[in-house]
C-alpha positions in Angstrom: 0.3 -0.2 -0.2 1.4 3.0 -1.0 0.9 6.8 0.8 0.4 8.3 -2.4 -2.9 5.6 -3.8 -6.6 6.2 -3.7 -6.7 3.3 -1.3 -4.8 4.0 1.6 -5.7 8.1 1.5 -9.3 7.8 1.5 -9.7 4.6 2.9 -6.6 3.5 5.5 -5.7 6.3 6.7 -9.0 8.7 7.6 -9.4 4.6 9.2 -6.4 4.5 11.2 -7.2 8.2 12.3 -10.7 8.3 13.1 -10.3 4.8 15.1 -6.9 5.7 17.0 -8.6 8.9 18.3 -11.6 7.1 19.5 -9.5 4.8 21.1 -9.3 5.2 25.1 -4.9 5.9 25.7 -4.4 2.3 26.4 -6.0 1.1 24.0 -3.7 4.0 21.2 -0.7 1.3 20.7 -2.7 -1.1 20.0 -4.6 0.2 17.3 -1.3 1.4 15.3 -0.4 -2.1 16.2 -3.6 -3.2 14.1 -3.4 -1.4 11.4 0.5 -1.7 10.8 0.5 -5.2 10.7 -2.4 -4.6 8.5 -0.7 -2.0 6.3 2.4 -4.8 5.8 -0.1 -8.0 5.7 -1.9 -5.8 2.6 1.7 -5.6 0.3 4.0 -8.6 2.0 1.1 -11.4 3.5 4.2 -13.9 3.7 6.5 -12.0 4.6 5.4 -10.9 7.3 5.1 -14.0 9.4 9.0 -13.9 9.3 9.2 -10.6 10.3 6.7 -11.5 13.8 8.3 -14.6 14.3 12.0 -12.7 14.2 10.7 -9.9 16.2 9.6 -12.1 19.3 13.0 -13.6 19.3 14.7 -10.7 19.1 12.1 -10.3 22.2 13.1 -12.9 24.0 17.0 -13.0 23.2 17.4 -9.0 24.5 15.3 -9.8 27.3 17.7 -13.4 28.4 20.4 -10.6 27.6 19.3 -8.4 29.8 18.6 -10.7 32.8 22.5 -11.7 32.9 25.5 -10.2 33.7 27.9 -12.1 32.6 29.8 -10.8 29.5 30.1 -13.9 27.0 26.4 -14.6 27.7 25.7 -11.2 27.0 27.9 -11.1 23.8 26.8 -14.8 22.9 23.1 -13.7 22.6 24.2 -10.3 21.4 25.7 -12.2 17.7 23.7 -14.7 17.8 20.3 -11.8 17.6 22.7 -9.8 14.8 22.9 -13.3 13.1 19.7 -14.2 13.0 18.8 -11.1 11.5 21.7 -10.7 8.9 20.8 -14.0 8.1 17.0 -12.7 6.6 18.4 -9.7 4.7 20.8 -12.2 3.3 19.1 -14.9 2.2 15.4 -13.0 0.6 18.0 -10.0 -0.9 21.7 -11.4 -1.6 20.9 -15.5 -2.1 20.3 -15.0 -6.0 23.0 -13.1 -6.2 25.5 -15.2 -5.0 23.9 -17.8 -6.9 24.0 -16.0 -10.0 27.7 -15.1 -9.5 28.4 -19.4 -8.3 27.0 -19.9 -11.4 28.7 -18.3 -14.0 32.0 -19.3 -12.2 30.8 -22.7 -12.7 29.9 -22.1 -16.2 33.5 -20.1 -16.7 34.7 -23.5 -15.4 33.6 -25.9 -17.7 31.0 -27.1 -14.9 27.5 -27.5 -14.9 25.8 -24.0 -13.0 22.9 -25.1 -11.1 19.2 -23.3 -10.5 17.9 -21.5 -7.5 14.4 -20.8 -7.8 13.7 -16.9 -7.8 13.7 -15.2 -3.9 10.7 -12.3 -4.2 12.7 -9.5 -2.4 9.9 -8.5 0.4 9.6 -4.6 0.7 11.2 -2.8 3.0 13.2 -5.7 4.0 16.5 -3.8 4.6 15.0 -1.0 6.4 13.3 -3.3 8.9 16.7 -5.8 9.8 18.4 -2.4 10.5 16.0 -1.0 12.8 16.1 -4.8 14.9 19.9 -5.1 14.7 19.8 -1.3 16.1 17.8 -2.4 19.7 20.2 -5.5 19.7 23.1 -3.9 19.9 21.9 -1.0 21.7 20.7 -3.1 24.5 24.4 -5.3 24.6 26.2 -1.5 25.2 23.5 -0.4 27.6 22.8 2.6 25.5 19.1 1.7 25.7 16.6 -0.4 27.6 14.9 -3.3 26.7 11.3 -2.6 25.3 8.8 -2.5 28.9 6.3 -4.6 26.7 6.3 -7.1 23.5 3.3 -5.2 22.1 5.9 -1.4 22.3 9.1 -3.4 20.4 6.5 -4.7 17.5 4.7 -1.2 17.1 8.5 0.1 16.9 9.3 -2.5 14.4 5.8 -2.2 12.7 4.7 1.5 12.9 3.2 1.9 9.6 4.6 5.1 8.8 8.3 4.6 8.8 7.6 1.1 8.2 8.8 0.1 4.4 11.7 2.6 3.7 12.3 4.6 6.8 13.3 7.1 8.3 15.8 4.1 10.1 14.7 4.9 13.8 17.0 3.7 17.3 13.9 2.0 19.7 15.5 4.2 22.3 14.5 7.6 20.8 11.6 6.8 20.5 11.2 4.9 23.6 9.6 7.2 26.0 6.6 8.3 23.0 6.1 4.9 23.3 4.8 5.2 26.9 3.2 8.3 26.5 3.2 11.7 23.8 0.5 14.3 22.9 -2.4 14.3 20.9 -3.6 17.5 19.7 -4.7 19.6 16.8 -1.4 21.0 16.1 0.2 17.7 16.1 -2.3 16.7 13.2 -2.2 20.6 11.8 1.9 19.6 11.1 1.8 16.3 10.2 -1.1 17.3 7.0 1.3 20.1 6.1 4.0 17.8 6.5 2.5 14.6 4.8 1.1 17.3 1.7 4.4 18.5 1.3 6.0 15.1 0.9 2.9 13.7 -0.7 3.2 17.2 -3.2 7.0 16.4 -4.0 6.5 12.7 -4.8 3.4 13.5 -7.0 3.7 16.1 -9.0 8.0 16.6 -9.0 9.3 12.8 -8.9 6.9 11.0 -10.9 7.0 13.7 -13.6 10.7 13.8 -13.7 10.5 10.2 -14.1 8.4 10.4 -17.9 12.2 11.1 -18.7 14.0 9.7 -16.8 12.8 6.3 -17.3 12.2 6.9 -21.2 16.4 7.4 -21.1 17.2 4.9 -19.2 15.3 2.0 -20.7 16.3 3.4 -24.1 19.0 1.8 -26.5 21.9 3.8 -25.2 23.0 3.5 -28.6 20.2 5.1 -29.8 20.7 8.2 -27.5 22.5 11.5 -28.5 24.3 13.4 -25.3 21.8 16.1 -25.2 19.2 13.4 -23.8 21.4 10.9 -21.9 22.4 13.9 -19.3 18.9 15.2 -19.6 17.8 11.6 -18.2 20.2 11.1 -15.3 19.9 15.1 -13.9 15.7 13.8 -13.9 16.8 11.1 -11.7 19.0 13.3 -10.1 16.1 15.8 -8.8 13.5 12.6 -8.9 15.3 10.2 -6.5 15.7 12.8 -4.0 12.5 13.8 -4.5 10.5 10.5 -4.3 12.5 9.6 -1.1 12.8 12.8 0.4 9.3 13.0 -0.6 8.2 9.5 1.2 10.1 10.8 4.6 8.4 13.8 4.9 5.9 12.0 4.4 6.7 9.0 7.0 6.8 12.2 9.4 4.3 14.1 8.7 2.1 10.8 9.6 4.0 9.9 12.8 3.5 13.7 13.6 -0.9 12.7 13.6 -0.3 10.1 16.1 1.8 12.2 18.1 5.0 10.5 17.2 8.5 12.7 16.2 10.6 11.2 14.1 14.0 12.6 13.0 14.6 13.8 9.7 16.0 12.6 6.9 17.3 15.1 4.9 18.6 18.1 5.0 19.0 20.2 1.1 21.7 17.3 0.4 22.5 18.7 -2.8 24.1 22.6 -2.0 26.9 20.2 -0.3 30.4 21.5 -0.7 31.5 17.5 -0.7 30.9 14.1 -0.7 31.0 14.4 3.3 29.3 17.1 3.6 26.7 14.7 1.3 26.5 11.7 3.6 25.7 14.4 6.6 22.7 15.9 4.7 21.5 13.0 2.4 19.5 9.6 3.6 21.0 10.9 7.6 19.8 8.0 9.3 21.5 5.4 7.2 24.4 7.7 7.5 24.3 7.6 11.4 23.7 3.4 11.1 27.0 3.2 8.9 28.8 4.8 11.7 27.4 4.3 15.1 27.0 -0.1 13.9 29.9 -0.5 10.9 32.5 2.6 11.0 32.8 2.6 14.9 33.2 -1.3 15.7 35.7 -1.3 12.9 37.8 0.8 14.8 36.3 4.7 13.8 39.5 7.3 14.3 40.8 5.4 16.6 43.0 3.5 14.4 46.2 3.8 11.9 45.2 6.3 9.3 45.6 3.9 6.7 43.1 1.8 8.1 41.1 4.6 8.7 40.5 5.3 5.2 39.6 1.6 3.8 36.9 1.4 7.1 35.7 4.9 5.5 36.0 2.9 2.1 34.5 -0.6 2.8 31.5 1.2 5.0 30.3 2.6 1.5 31.1 -0.6 -0.5 28.6 -2.5 2.1 26.5 0.7 1.8 26.2 -0.3 -1.8 25.7 -3.7 -1.6 22.7 -2.4 0.9 21.1 -0.8 -1.7 20.5 -3.7 -3.9 22.4 -6.8 -4.7 23.8 -5.8 -8.1 27.6 -5.1 -9.3 26.2 -1.5 -9.9 25.4 -0.6 -6.3 28.3 -2.0 -5.7 30.5 0.4 -7.8 28.8 3.2 -6.7 30.0 2.1 -2.8 33.5 2.0 -4.1 32.9 5.0 -5.8 31.2 7.1 -3.0 33.9 5.7 -0.8 36.9 6.8 -2.7 35.3 10.3 -2.6 35.3 10.1 0.6 38.6 9.1 1.5 39.9 11.6 -1.3 37.9 14.4 1.2 40.4 13.4 3.8 43.2 12.7 2.3 43.2 16.4 0.7 40.1 17.3 -0.5 38.5 19.0 2.5 41.8 21.7 2.5 41.9 22.5 -0.9 38.5 23.0 -1.0 37.8 25.5 1.5 40.1 27.9 -0.4 37.1 27.6 -2.5 34.5 29.5 -3.2 31.1 27.7 -2.1 29.8 27.9 -5.3 32.4 26.0 -7.2 32.5 23.2 -4.8 28.8 22.8 -4.8 28.8 22.5 -9.0 31.6 20.1 -8.9 30.1 17.9 -6.0 27.2 17.8 -7.8 28.5 17.4 -11.0 30.3 14.4 -9.6 27.0 13.3 -7.7 25.0 13.0 -11.5 27.6 10.8 -12.2 27.6 8.4 -9.5 23.3 8.1 -10.0 24.4 7.1 -13.6 25.6 4.3 -12.0 23.2 3.8 -9.9 20.2 4.1 -12.0 22.5 1.9 -15.3 20.4 -1.8 -15.0 23.8 -3.3 -15.3 27.5 -2.8 -15.8 27.6 -3.2 -19.3 24.2 -0.5 -19.7 26.7 1.9 -17.7 29.4 2.2 -20.1 27.3 2.3 -22.6 25.3 5.1 -20.9 28.0 6.8 -20.2 29.2 6.7 -24.0 25.9 8.5 -25.0 26.7 11.0 -22.4 30.4 11.8 -23.4 29.0 11.7 -27.2 29.5 14.6 -29.5 26.8 14.2 -32.3 23.3 17.0 -31.7 20.4 14.8 -30.4 17.4 17.1 -31.7 14.5 14.1 -31.4 14.8 14.7 -27.7 13.6 18.5 -27.6 10.2 16.7 -28.5 10.2 15.0 -24.9 10.8 18.9 -23.0 7.1 19.7 -22.6 6.6 23.0 -20.6 5.2 20.2 -18.5 8.7 18.7 -17.8 10.5 22.3 -18.2 8.3 23.4 -15.1 8.7 20.8 -12.8 13.0 20.5 -13.9 13.4 23.9 -13.1 11.0 23.8 -9.8 12.9 20.6 -8.0 17.0 22.6 -9.0 15.5 26.1 -7.3 14.1 23.8 -4.4 17.2 22.1 -4.1 19.5 24.7 -4.5 18.2 27.1 -2.9 19.4 26.5 1.1 16.3 28.2 2.9 13.7 26.9 0.7 12.1 24.3 3.3 12.5 27.3 5.9 9.9 29.8 4.1 7.6 29.5 6.8 9.4 31.3 8.7 9.4 34.1 6.9 5.8 34.3 8.5 6.2 36.5 11.3 6.5 35.2 15.0 4.4 36.8 16.2 1.3 36.4 14.1 -1.8 34.9 16.1 -1.4 31.0 15.9 -4.6 31.1 14.4 -3.5 32.9 11.2 -0.3 30.3 11.2 -2.7 27.3 10.9 -4.7 29.1 8.7 -1.7 29.5 6.5 -0.5 26.7 6.9 -3.5 24.2 6.0 -4.8 26.4 3.1 -1.3 25.8 1.1 -1.4 22.1 2.7 -5.2 21.7 1.0 -4.3 23.7 -2.4 -1.3 20.9 -2.4 -3.7 18.1 -2.0 -6.0 19.4 -4.8 -3.2 19.4 -6.9 -2.3 15.8 -6.1 -5.9 15.0 -6.3 -5.3 16.2 -9.7 -2.2 14.5 -10.8 -3.0 10.8 -9.5 -6.5 11.0 -11.2 -4.8 11.6 -14.5 -1.5 8.5 -14.1 -1.2 5.4 -12.8 0.4 3.6 -10.1 4.1 4.5 -9.8 6.2 3.1 -6.2 8.5 4.8 -4.4 12.4 4.0 -5.5 13.2 3.0 -2.4 10.5 0.1 -2.0 13.2 -2.1 -3.8 15.9 -1.9 -1.3 
């Protein structure tokens, strides 16, 4: 079930809000559990039982770990819990990838390959597994406490706003909110406004630019001229940002309607002056996860300089693999890892001598090249697409795809991505204005956005979120 679908907007969301606010205080969490399970069951009726079973396993492991003081036993239990969750991720996400690689190797050796039945990739499996690992590791480190009951942990895992594509939330960040939170009109109004902004990002901007991006990457690269090849990857650059940040906005807005305050996941990443800054602004919850649960355990900055650079690079190779079981994602991780190492080696110092606009432009250019690798279907497709981007032939046929609608949303995406203060325009309203006037203004803007979205949805076919694949 997608947040931008009529089923969610007109049936599921009104139903869960109505039942939730009618339920007495103690029952509200159970209402959210029931609707969250139904939400996930709608899209993954078989995998939901796997997650339920592993959630119960986590709960029992953490209880046993918290009840013992023996360091060796605690270490064994957390290892067992993490191994079980990683096993789920490896089986559902990477088993086909590994099997294809081994089969190709057997063919090269003149042996018969083995055939493995295709394993379906459950929606949001990476996000679910990463959150469950944070709970196990944080309790082991005494950073967080065990959930007070199984229902709290179940709600943490299945809470539908962030279930399918994050943000990746740590249990101890919302533990208190699971016990008590505010239910009032300002939260509903703020949540609705944030949800409307995210929905507009997805439906009006991301889905419009997807028309060009999808067409260019689906075409034979040999038939593409440089103009349309560059246009396609630039459209994808903005599409993936507005698609994913739009989902995060909707998740944060939905959670706010139920009194939860989730952490931000994006902060204008395309105004970054280098790759290090980009990863502080892009998919912040994943960057934090990599730092806390991979980079620091590998030694972080406490090891020798060469080892530190390798650890940093290796973490982003794994980040690339996390995005998908394809060599293009692995190489995308390698690519970003190299630039992060180069930042530490010299670019953070050298770049400080250049105008900020030059740094932003250079970083954006290399990010676009990286997105080409990310979007390509395989290495051969990437190589062909790069040849098209570097071609010198004119491409007049491409101009027929640049309708006024495409131009408008492409320019709008660039302005919203690169203007540092766009996300804070609401602050232009004088702070001394009455709350009622601000509410009226924000609600009017939200309703206007919703009307635009409804009009677009009526004319479009279903278009899922990009990060549902990860």
